[in-house]
SEPA-215831 format. One record per residue (C-alpha): y, x, z; residue in one letter. Coordinates in pm, whole numbers, plus 50000, padded with zeros to 5 digits. Example, Ala and Ser with C-alpha at 12.3 -4.5 7.8 and 13.67 -1.06 7.14 Angstrom:
% SEPA-215831
495505123050780A;498945136750714S;
***
This chain:
% SEPA-215831
290403333956692M;289463364656892A;290713397956774G;288723423456579R;286033440456789I;286813476656865N;284963499856624D;283733522356905E;282203492257078D;280463481256757V;278973516056727K;277953515357094A;276153482157043V;274443494956728R;273263526256910D;272253508557232A;269893482157092V;266903496356899P;266353477456576I;262583476656620D;262983459856959A;265223433056807V;263073426856499V;259913425556713S;261333394556881E;260883376156550Y;257853391556380L;254933414956436Q;255523450856328L;252873476556247R;253043512956150S;254003519255788A;253743557055817G;256503582655833G;257853567456154G;258603534155981N;257273499656069L;256363470155849K;255893432755882G;256143399655698L;259713393255587C;261503365755785P;263813358855490F;261273348855225H;257633338255201D;255183366255129E;251513373355181K;251593410955223S;254213429055431P;257063443555227S;259613442755512F;260153477455656Q;262073489455961V;263253524956022S;263853529056398P;265293564056349S;267903550956105K;268453517256270G;267863499755937L;265583473655781F;264883466255417H;262623441455237C;261203454854913F;260373419154810G;263673400154844C;265983430554881Q;267533419255209E;268523448855421G;270953463155670G;271253474056031D;270523457156362T;273703436456349I;272983425355992T;269463414556090F;270693392856377V;273403377956152M;270903368455885K;267973356956096V;270063335456332D;272863326256088H;275603342256295L;278943357056203S;279463394356248F;281343389256574S;278733365256711E;275913389656633A;277733418556800V;278503396857102E;274863386657139R;273593422457116L;276343434657349A;275263409057609A;271683421757584Q;272803457757625A;275303450357905G;278253462857699I;281703447857755T;283493444357422L;287123452457360R;289173434757097Y;291953450256892E;294163419556922E;294613402857256G;292553425857480G;289203413857610Y;287623383657450N;288483351457632P;285463328857680A;286933300057484H;287483322457182Q;283863332857130R;281903322356826G;280643286756815E;276963295656819R;277373319457113I;279223292157302R;276493266357236L;273783290357349V;275783298157666E;276153260957737A;272403255957707H;271663285657927K;273933272458201I;272563237158159A;268983249758192A;269833267758516Q;271603236958650W;268723213558560Y;266253237258729A;268373238059046E;268453199959049Q;264663198059029L;264223223259310A;266833210159554T;268003174859472S;266523146059679P;266833124059370E;264553147859176A;261593139659404E;260373116059130T;260203145458893G;258473167759147R;255853140959206V;255333136658832F;254613173858795L;252393175459105A;250273146458981E;249623166858667R;248663198158855G;251973217058839F;253523231459155D;257013245259207Q;255973279859090A;254803265158760A;258073246158721A;260033278458777V;257863297958532H;258503273058253F;262093265558356G;261433228358405V;264413209158543G;265743174758624Y;268753155758487S;270363132258744P;270733095258669Q;274543094858683G;276623092258369W;278333126058349D;277083150458614H;276253178358367L;279293171058150T;281653175658444R;279793206858557Y;280093223258215L;283763213758188R;284243232558514G;282653262758345K;285303262058073G;283493242857796F;285523218457589T;284483182757513D;284063192757149K;281643220357244E;279653197057467L;279303171557188L;278393198156931L;275753212057166S;273953178757196G;274123180957577L;276693152957583S;277303122457369Q;280253099557313E;280723072557577G;283293044857603R;285733067157787R;284743101357660G;281663123657665P;278743114557893I;275413131857958D;272823127257684R;269943132157929F;269933111258246R;267143105858498G;264613126858307R;262353156858354L;263743185158137M;261893212157946W;264113239557801P;263193247557441I;263723284157353R;263793301357017D;261563331056947I;264223354157088G;264143336057424G;267503318057397E;267613281757517V;268593261257213V;267593226057314G;265713203857558F;262793180057563G;263313151957816A;260563129557961R;261343094658089K;260633089558461L;261993054858542Y;261033020558411E;264713010858396A;265223037558130D;265243018957798N;265063050557594G;261993066057429P;259283082557637K;260383116657510Y;263943123757403L;264823156457231N;268073174157157T;269403162356820P;269723187356538D;272653210556606T;273993243756484A;271403261456701I;268523236356712Y;266303222756434R;263183206256568K;261223215656256S;262033252456314Q;261193257156682V;257943258956875L;257883251757247Y;256463281157441G;256823306357155I;258983328957374D;256193331157634L;253303332157387A;254513355457112K;253303388257262K;249853374357334E;249693358656987I;250333392856837V;247903410057071K;245063385157032A;245723375256667S;245313339556782R;247583309556829A;246703276356992V;248753246256877V;248843217557126V;250723184757123E;253023184257426G;255003203857683Y;252563197157967T;249683207857740D;251403241457685V;251873245058061M;248243236058131A;246943260657873C;249083289557996H;248143283358359L;244493282158255A;244793316258091G;245293304157732V;248633321857697T;248823318257319T;249523280757342A;252583265557173I;253673230557072A;255973213656825T;259013195156960C;258803158756863G;257743164756502T;254613171856301A;253413207456256F;254873218455922G;255883246155686G;258673261155899D;256333263356198H;253803281455981I;256423307055883K;257023315256251I;253323320256320L;252633339856002R;255233365956100R;253423370756430L;249883369556292L;250823392555999M;248473372955766D;245533390355927N;242423374955772G;240623376856107S;243423358556291A;242793323356419R;244983292656453V;243423265556667I;244813230356668F;244093207356963T;244703170656899F;243833139057088D;240593123456970G;242293090456884D;243333079156538A;246823093856578A;245343127656673G;242993127256377Q;245893118656148K;247873148056290A;244933171056223A;244753159755861L;248493165955823R;247953201055955A;245223206455698F;247703198555420E;249373231955498D;246163250455584D;246233272555274Q;249623286755372K;247753306455638F;245653337155575A;244323330855925A;241243309455978E;242143274956108T;240113254256352Y;240373221556538I;239383216256901A;238953181057039I;237543175257386A;234403153557375P;236053126757584D;239313129057391G;241383143257678M;244363165457606D;244543200057774P;246693187358061C;244253159058149D;241283181858093L;242653207458339R;243153180358601L;239703165958554A;237573196858500K;239663227358584G;241023258158409D;237673269258272E;237273237058074A;240643243057905V;239683278557816A;236383266057672D;238143238757472L;240133262657258V;237253285157164Q;236963279656785P;234583250856729R;235143232456401T;236873247656096P;239843225956004L;238643221055646F;235273208555777E;237003183956010F;239183171355723A;236143166855499L;234163148655768R;237063124555825Q;236853115855456I;233083113155438L;232693089555736I;234533062955536R;231843061555269Y;228223049855256D;226513082555167L;223143065555141D;224113051454802T;224833070254476P;228133051454438A;229223060854791G;228373097554737R;230243098154406A;233343081854557A;233293105654855A;233003135454619L;235993123154419D;238153123354733E;236753154554898A;236483178254601A;240283181454549P;240603192954912I;238083220754853V;239773229054522A;242983237154709R;241303266354887I;242913296654721K;240243322354807N;237653317854532S;234793331254747G;235613307655032A;236093279154786Q;232583284254647H;231013285254995E;232803253555105V;231773236054782A;228143244354864V;228663230755218E;230243199255074L;227143193054863A;225043194755177G;227373171755369M;227213146455086L;223463149455047G;223753158854678I;220753180154587L;222353194554272D;224613219454451T;225863235154128Q;227143201154011F;229493200154312V;230473236754267V;231333230653900R;233303199453989R;235383218154248V;235893247354009G;237083223953735Q;239633207653967L;240833241954083A;241363253253721R;243303221653642W;245493227653948A;246193263353831R;247083250353484D;249653228053651R;251123257653836G;249573246654165G;251573214354163K;250433178654173G;247083162754245D;244123182354102P;242413149354025R;244973142153752Q;243403168453530G;245123192953296P;248543186453154S;250853203652910R;254563204652990P;256763191652711A;259013215152518G;258973253052494P;257443274252769Q;259723298852948W;258603328653150T;260853339953433E;261863376153396A;260493398553672P;262983407053940R;264063443653941P;262923463954238T;266483472154337S;270043463454255G;271903477253956G;270443486553618P;266663485253596A;265013517053721L;261703528753580T;259853547253854L;257173556653605R;259873578753462N;259383611853649P;263123618953635V;264013586253811H;261163590954057A;262343625854152A;265963615054188E;264883586554415R;262803610254627E;265713634354672L;268033606354783L;265413594355034K;265233629555173L;269023631755189A;269243598955384L;266143601855602Q;265763639655653R;269183654755581P;268343685855782E;265763695155515L;268133693555216V;271463704055370S;273623722055269P;272143725654918A;272233688154848F;275973685754909D;276553709754617A;274793686554372Y;277093667854134G;276973631154042M;275913640853689D;272683655653824E;271493619853882F;270733602853550T;270253567553691A;273683551253754P;272583534354082P;271373567954214Y;274603584854109A;276513557754301A;274423564554612V;275083602054572R;278803594454560Q;278563573254877A;276773601655057V;279563625354955A;282273601555077E;280463597455411A;280663634755478G;277553646355294G;274053653755419A;275573679855649E;277153651555851Y;273723635255874G;272363665956051V;274943662856329S;274813624856374D;271763609356201P;272303573956336Q;275973570956240E;275393589655913Y;273553561655732V;276033536155867V;278853556455713R;277023559555382V;276523521855370R;280183516255449E;281173540455172A;279163521254912A;281463504754657P;279643471054654D;276733451654800D;274383463454524T;274833500054609V;274833492054980R;271443475054940A;270183505354750M;271283528455035V;269393506955287T;266323506055065E;266253543755020L;266843549655391A;263803528655482V;261353534555195E;258583559155288P;258813594255145I;255953600054905L;254553631355070R;252553627655391R;253773661455519T;257543662555480V;258863697555540D;261313723155401E;258843733955133T;258523698554996Y;262283692655017A;262903725354834G;260473715254559T;262333682554500V;265733699854507L;264573724954248V;263023697754034Q;266333678954010I;268403710453952R;266093724253681R;266213691453489R;270003691453512A;270073727453382V;267713718353099E;269913688952998R;272963711553000R;271183737552784I;270223710852529R;273803698452514D;275163733752462I;272583742152198Q;273833713051989S;277313728452016Q;275883761951903L;274473745851590T;277893731751499R;279763764151582L;277333785551381A;278103764351075A;281733775951068G;283353773651409G;285573797251610D;283703830751662P;285213835452009A;284113800552112R;280663807351968L;280313838752182T;281413820352498A;278903792452443V;276123817652373Q;276943834852703N;276813801452888E;273373793852743V;272143828252849W;273453823653204V;271813789253232L;268523802653098Q;268573830553355Q;269333805253630Y;266463783053513D;264113812853519Q;265223821653873A;264603785853987L;261173786653827R;260253819553991E;262023818254329R;262223780854391G;264713768254652A;265793803854734A;267623805054398A;269713773854461L;
***
């Protein structure tokens, strides 16, 4: 194991890499006001953005699932890394050399497993690309690309490479770079042979597959020689860094354009992605040897931000397999807020063949939205029935209506039901609309599960309702309670704008916060050096407060309060003073009520001297309350 990373280096990494730049590699961010940004959470499914990023604080927090933390925490969670691995990755991006408390600088063989696997893939990608460019043996690969309209510049742009036909060329090369046999096997770049590890990919054209952050995590390999008994396309097996159902080829190149254009084009193969990009369709992506599914949708939704005007366009071959793929895509259609379309060339050519035959303009024209995906799915059903007969129309309606019933938007559902009636040739449009509506209601009664055609059902046994999740950790907080709301606002000011509440805030006691979670946050602020420290070092300040939190619940609350927007649009000293006074006056009022109960008991027969002292304390507090009421923050 490598030693503990030097604390100063961790701070340097945290300061050097802006959190918004890191998060933007994974999802689209938009302004949330107050200098914050928002987007769809990468850690849970949601339809409206509750994930917020505070660039000034270097923090993120999701108000839906309560995940939160700093830049390092985000990388740890989103890429499933250890703390050290996340710091190492960010340090590499920032060009920072890390020091370790035990054993000096980090030896290469001691780095985290994931970092090592990513490094192996990066080196392998470079080596494969060099082979394609310079090796005489790779002429077969160069010819293959040229025949499909791709020159050397295109190969370089997409990082295409070539794996030699020998048994262990790459394996020996990576050993020379310090990688162990275990690492090579874990990476999927090598596989077990009779006498040890051998190359997994041999005599193939190689496409590096990158994650959304741009790291090479796997390869897609195309067969070039008849003597190769393997499949036409061979992909990296699932590893610690590669899951084929969770990656999209070309997403690293397309993500910025997808965000900018609010459009994504899903094609079927690596050469189709290349053809589209070279033809100017730079939002093209492809799956990697698997059907387009739920995890792919999650990636796109974070980029498209569930914008109702966004478009996802699927291009499939016009053959039976392509039509089947389109219908599979429709199964997940309602997971998009974006409008979904299908584009099939009239002669059934894929984008790569279309570009060869008719040029770049034909590819660009192909992916202009043509047929809504739901309409394509319905037509594929209807062509199987004889719609000239009542029995054929009834049977087609039975199969098609449940598809329309799955459309969640009631307005869109009604419109499509009307269209379905026209497609079927049923003159009584309302009959079809009622049929679809009935199926939709049955589906809702079943909790959205099962086939709508099965009708309503009642679950056996008692019905249980899941309790709503609290908005934050710790005891439930009622923000309708003005006391809790004010305390929350003051803590947000103390964490986000300490210069507006310091030094007055640091004189506030824990007992001035009635909600236990807020009192715990107040304590953490005090232990981190108070709001006054936040004025001198805002970035490190919140990090110190989070570190001072006694547990993960309070730590999550600190992150939440540091990111949540302040309620007032104009945040200035006047507003901060108003909130400070509001909290202090309520604390004074509580103290007066407590003392007045003592006065009642003392007046009934207590110590006269004690009675006088308590009466004086009440008078002093009343005078202080009056001063706060009249002079505001100046009386604090």
